[in-house]
C-alpha positions as CSV (number, residue, x, y, z in Angstrom):
1,X,28.6,1.5,27.2
2,X,28.7,3.1,24.0
3,X,25.3,5.5,23.4
4,X,22.8,3.7,21.3
5,X,21.8,5.4,17.6
6,X,18.4,6.5,16.8
7,X,18.7,4.0,14.8
8,X,19.3,1.0,17.5
9,X,16.6,2.8,19.8
10,X,14.0,2.3,16.7
11,X,14.9,-1.0,16.1
12,X,14.5,-1.6,19.6
13,X,11.0,-0.6,20.0
14,X,9.9,-1.9,16.7
15,X,11.3,-5.5,18.1
16,X,9.4,-4.8,21.3
17,X,6.0,-4.3,19.4
18,X,6.7,-7.5,17.2
19,X,7.6,-9.7,20.5
20,X,3.8,-8.2,22.0
21,X,2.2,-9.5,18.5
22,X,4.2,-13.0,19.1
23,X,2.7,-13.1,22.6
24,X,-0.5,-12.5,21.6
25,X,-0.3,-14.9,18.8
26,X,1.0,-17.5,21.1
27,X,-1.2,-17.0,24.0
28,X,-4.3,-18.3,21.7
29,X,-3.2,-19.9,19.1
30,X,-6.6,-20.9,17.7
31,X,-7.8,-17.5,17.6
32,X,-5.2,-15.8,15.8
33,X,-5.2,-18.4,13.2
34,X,-9.0,-18.0,12.2
35,X,-8.0,-14.3,12.1
36,X,-5.2,-14.7,9.8
37,X,-7.6,-16.8,7.3
38,X,-10.1,-14.1,8.1
39,X,-7.8,-11.2,6.8
40,X,-6.4,-13.1,4.2
41,X,-9.4,-13.9,2.6
42,X,-10.8,-9.9,2.7
43,X,-7.3,-8.7,0.8
44,X,-8.4,-7.4,-3.0
45,X,-5.3,-7.0,-5.3
46,X,-3.6,-3.6,-5.5
47,X,-5.3,-1.6,-8.0
48,X,-3.4,-0.7,-11.0
49,X,-1.5,2.6,-10.6
50,X,-2.6,6.2,-12.1
51,X,0.6,7.2,-12.8
52,X,2.9,6.5,-15.3
53,X,2.9,3.2,-17.8
54,X,2.8,0.3,-15.7
55,X,5.9,-2.6,-17.1
56,X,7.4,-5.8,-15.9
57,X,10.8,-7.2,-15.8
58,X,11.2,-10.7,-15.6
59,X,14.2,-11.3,-13.0
60,X,15.3,-14.6,-12.4
61,X,13.6,-14.7,-8.6
62,X,10.3,-12.9,-9.9
63,X,8.6,-10.1,-12.1
64,X,9.3,-6.7,-11.0
65,X,6.5,-4.1,-11.7
66,X,7.9,-0.7,-12.4
67,X,6.9,2.5,-13.7
68,X,8.2,4.0,-17.0
69,X,7.4,7.9,-18.0
70,X,9.0,10.7,-19.5
71,X,11.7,11.4,-22.0
72,X,15.3,12.6,-21.0
73,X,18.5,11.1,-19.6
74,X,17.7,7.9,-17.1
75,X,16.8,8.8,-13.7
76,X,16.0,6.0,-11.3
77,X,13.6,6.1,-8.4
78,X,14.3,3.5,-5.2
79,X,11.2,3.5,-2.6
80,X,12.1,3.0,1.2
81,X,11.2,-0.3,2.9
82,X,8.3,-0.6,5.8
83,X,5.1,-2.0,5.9
84,X,3.1,-1.3,2.6
85,X,6.2,1.0,1.2
86,X,6.6,1.1,-2.7
87,X,7.0,3.4,-5.9
88,X,4.3,5.3,-4.9
89,X,5.7,7.5,-2.4
90,X,7.8,8.5,-5.7
91,X,4.5,9.8,-7.5
92,X,4.4,13.2,-7.7
93,X,8.1,14.2,-7.9
94,X,8.2,11.5,-11.1
95,X,5.5,13.2,-13.0
96,X,7.2,16.7,-12.3
97,X,11.1,15.6,-13.2
98,X,9.3,13.2,-16.3
99,X,9.7,16.6,-18.6
100,X,13.1,16.0,-18.6
101,X,13.8,12.4,-17.4
102,X,13.4,9.3,-18.5
103,X,11.9,7.3,-15.3
104,X,12.3,4.0,-13.9
105,X,10.4,3.3,-10.4
106,X,10.5,-0.8,-9.5
107,X,8.6,-2.1,-7.0
108,X,11.5,-3.8,-5.6
109,X,10.7,-7.5,-5.4
110,X,8.9,-8.8,-2.4
111,X,6.9,-4.8,-2.2
112,X,4.1,-2.9,-4.2
113,X,2.9,-4.8,-7.1
114,X,6.0,-6.9,-7.8
115,X,6.3,-10.8,-6.9
116,X,6.8,-11.8,-3.3
117,X,8.4,-15.2,-3.7
118,X,8.7,-17.4,0.1
119,X,12.7,-16.1,0.1
120,X,15.3,-14.9,2.8
121,X,15.9,-11.5,1.6
122,X,19.0,-10.0,2.4
123,X,20.8,-7.0,1.2
124,X,22.9,-8.6,-1.1
125,X,19.8,-10.0,-3.2
126,X,18.6,-6.0,-3.7
127,X,22.0,-5.1,-5.1
128,X,21.9,-7.7,-7.6
129,X,18.4,-6.9,-8.5
130,X,19.0,-3.3,-8.9
131,X,22.1,-3.8,-10.4
132,X,20.5,-6.5,-12.9
133,X,17.9,-3.7,-13.4
134,X,20.1,-1.0,-14.3
135,X,21.9,-3.4,-17.0
136,X,18.3,-5.1,-18.6
137,X,15.8,-2.4,-18.6
138,X,17.4,1.2,-18.3
139,X,20.2,-0.3,-20.3
140,X,22.4,3.2,-20.1
141,X,24.2,5.2,-17.3
142,X,21.5,6.3,-14.9
143,X,21.2,8.9,-12.0
144,X,20.0,7.1,-8.9
145,X,18.1,8.4,-5.9
146,X,17.0,6.0,-3.2
147,X,15.7,6.5,0.0
148,X,16.2,4.8,3.0
149,X,17.9,1.4,3.2
150,X,18.1,1.2,-0.9
151,X,20.5,4.1,-0.7
152,X,23.0,2.0,0.7
153,X,22.6,-0.4,-1.8
154,X,23.0,2.3,-4.6
155,X,26.3,3.3,-3.0
156,X,27.4,0.0,-3.0
157,X,27.0,-0.3,-6.7
158,X,28.1,3.2,-7.6
159,X,31.4,2.5,-5.9
160,X,31.4,-1.4,-7.4
161,X,30.4,-0.4,-11.1
162,X,30.3,3.5,-11.5
163,X,30.3,3.3,-15.1
164,X,26.8,2.5,-14.4
165,X,26.1,5.5,-12.6
166,X,26.2,8.9,-13.4
167,X,25.2,10.1,-10.0
168,X,23.4,9.3,-6.7
169,X,20.7,10.8,-4.4
170,X,20.7,9.7,-1.2
171,X,17.2,10.4,0.9
172,X,17.5,10.0,4.9
173,X,19.9,7.4,3.7
174,X,20.6,4.2,6.0
175,X,23.9,2.8,6.3
176,X,26.6,4.5,8.0
177,X,25.4,3.4,11.6
178,X,24.7,0.2,10.9
179,X,27.4,-2.0,12.8
180,X,27.7,-4.6,10.0
181,X,25.5,-6.2,7.5
182,X,24.1,-8.9,9.8
183,X,21.3,-8.7,12.2
184,X,22.3,-9.7,16.1
185,X,20.9,-12.8,18.0
186,X,17.8,-11.1,19.6
187,X,16.9,-9.9,16.1
188,X,17.7,-13.1,14.4
189,X,15.5,-15.0,16.7
190,X,12.6,-12.9,16.0
191,X,13.2,-12.8,12.4
192,X,12.8,-17.3,12.6
193,X,9.7,-16.4,14.7
194,X,8.1,-14.0,12.3
195,X,8.6,-16.9,9.6
196,X,6.3,-19.3,11.7
197,X,2.9,-19.9,9.2
198,X,0.8,-19.3,12.3
199,X,2.5,-17.3,15.5
200,X,4.4,-15.1,13.0
201,X,1.7,-14.1,10.7
202,X,-0.2,-13.1,13.8
203,X,2.3,-10.8,14.7
204,X,2.9,-9.2,11.7
205,X,-0.9,-9.2,11.1
206,X,-0.7,-6.7,14.5
207,X,2.0,-4.7,13.4
208,X,0.1,-3.9,10.0
209,X,-3.0,-3.7,11.2
210,X,-4.8,0.0,10.2
211,X,-3.7,1.1,13.8
212,X,-0.2,-0.2,13.4
213,X,0.4,1.6,9.8
214,X,-1.3,4.6,11.2
215,X,1.3,4.6,14.1
216,X,4.2,3.6,11.7
217,X,3.0,6.3,8.9
218,X,2.9,9.2,12.0
219,X,5.5,8.6,13.9
220,X,8.5,6.4,11.6
221,X,7.5,8.4,8.4
222,X,5.9,11.7,7.8
223,X,6.3,15.0,9.9
224,X,2.8,16.2,9.5
225,X,0.8,13.6,11.5
226,X,-2.6,15.3,9.2
227,X,-1.2,13.8,6.1
228,X,-1.7,10.3,7.0
229,X,-5.5,10.4,6.0
230,X,-7.5,7.3,5.6
231,X,-7.0,6.5,2.0
232,X,-2.9,6.6,2.5
233,X,-3.6,4.3,6.0
234,X,-5.4,2.1,3.2
235,X,-3.2,2.0,1.0
236,X,-0.5,0.8,2.6
237,X,-2.7,-1.6,4.6
238,X,-3.4,-3.5,1.2
239,X,-0.5,-3.5,-0.2
240,X,1.6,-4.9,3.2
241,X,-1.2,-7.8,3.0
242,X,-0.6,-9.1,-0.4
243,X,-0.2,-12.7,-0.9
244,X,3.5,-13.0,0.6
245,X,4.5,-9.6,1.6
246,X,5.4,-10.9,5.2
247,X,8.6,-11.9,3.8
248,X,10.2,-9.4,3.1
249,X,8.8,-6.9,5.8
250,X,9.9,-10.0,8.4
251,X,13.3,-9.5,6.8
252,X,13.3,-5.6,6.9
253,X,12.2,-5.4,10.4
254,X,14.6,-8.1,11.8
255,X,17.6,-6.1,10.2
256,X,18.4,-9.1,7.5
257,X,18.2,-5.9,4.8
258,X,20.9,-3.8,6.5
259,X,23.9,-2.6,4.6
260,X,26.5,-0.8,6.0
261,X,28.6,1.8,3.8
262,X,31.3,3.3,6.1
263,X,34.0,1.7,4.0
264,X,32.7,3.0,1.0
265,X,32.5,6.5,1.5
266,X,36.4,7.0,0.8
267,X,36.3,5.1,-2.5
268,X,32.9,6.8,-3.8
269,X,33.4,9.1,-7.0
270,X,30.4,9.9,-8.5
271,X,28.6,13.4,-7.8
272,X,26.4,13.4,-4.7
273,X,23.3,14.8,-3.5
274,X,22.1,14.5,0.2
275,X,18.4,15.2,1.1
276,X,17.1,14.9,4.5
277,X,13.8,15.9,6.1
278,X,14.1,18.0,9.4
279,X,11.8,16.2,11.2
280,X,13.4,12.0,10.3
281,X,13.1,9.9,12.8
282,X,15.4,7.5,12.1
283,X,18.3,8.6,11.2
284,X,17.7,12.1,12.6
285,X,19.3,14.7,10.5
286,X,21.9,15.5,12.9
287,X,23.3,12.1,11.5
288,X,23.6,14.0,7.9
289,X,26.6,15.6,9.6
290,X,28.1,12.0,9.7
291,X,28.0,11.7,5.7
292,X,29.2,15.5,5.4
293,X,32.4,14.4,7.0
294,X,33.3,12.0,4.6
295,X,31.6,12.8,1.4
296,X,31.9,16.5,-1.0
297,X,27.9,16.5,-1.6
298,X,25.2,19.3,-0.9
299,X,23.2,18.7,1.7
300,X,19.4,19.9,1.2
301,X,16.9,19.8,3.9
302,X,13.3,20.1,3.7
303,X,11.7,21.9,7.1
304,X,8.3,20.4,6.7
305,X,9.3,16.6,6.2
306,X,10.5,13.6,8.5
307,X,12.0,10.1,6.4
308,X,10.4,11.0,2.9
309,X,10.5,14.5,1.4
310,X,9.9,13.5,-1.9
311,X,6.4,12.2,-0.6
312,X,5.7,15.3,2.0
313,X,7.1,18.1,-0.1
314,X,7.2,16.4,-3.5
315,X,7.1,20.2,-5.4
316,X,10.1,21.7,-2.9
317,X,12.1,18.0,-3.6
318,X,11.6,17.6,-7.1
319,X,12.8,21.4,-7.8
320,X,16.2,21.1,-5.7
321,X,16.7,17.7,-6.9
322,X,16.2,19.3,-10.6
323,X,19.0,22.0,-9.8
324,X,20.9,19.5,-9.0
325,X,20.9,17.2,-12.5
326,X,21.4,20.4,-14.2
327,X,24.6,20.7,-12.6
328,X,25.8,16.8,-14.1
329,X,28.5,16.8,-16.5
330,X,27.2,15.5,-20.1
331,X,28.1,12.1,-20.5
């Protein structure tokens, strides 16, 4: 029997937490229903961002909110996925690089301040969304820097339509150890249960409680637990409880957003920059070797970071990324 990857171990632990929430919800269905109503009524809207200019792109499935700032060659920053995740993770890097680049930092549909339609989200949905954003909003060849699963989507676009992608920056990317794009049977069952109005909402409310958010940030995202303060937890908590936010989160947790990239690697032709936090949980730093076997890429390791070096060490991250961007040939 093959050894499980770090990604599979993390998915197994996450599934156990979700199943626990489902069992709690099923044990006393009336109490969770009341609790769900109270959580929903207590939520306020996300405040306007305090950086860049908030704009909206009317995509065919809903409005995509994005931050626009700076002048120069276009740089598209794609956020990672998880409870309460969104473009705010790029704030400091975006503000730093805006002196030389025209920055676009969207909240992908289902996340942050963007619309959250009740759809079945999957990787192809996001690939098309990013491609249309490049065409309709950015309007010219751009460098894409993407964290986590969106890194796999950016790679697919770079392979299929290299004329739209000047270069790629992959930040602790997922996709190389994903065995196919389809979730397994257990995850498919969990996803179906998570979409149930009372039972699933109860499980996701438990997963995205303040203690659940703090656990996620301290164990799955950041290397330094001291960086997970009350303000950060509250921001993720509020974002993860916006109306409709559970649909995209359930798809992510159940593996519906996975996108395998192993077959893409030999076909990738654009310049590539790879960034990893030394303490990244899943995928761990050792996974970078698997990428480097197939790619002619520059690897930057951030010693004080986990899965979001752009949020934990933004000054160093921006400086090293800027150095890579300066090496790119002029269009």
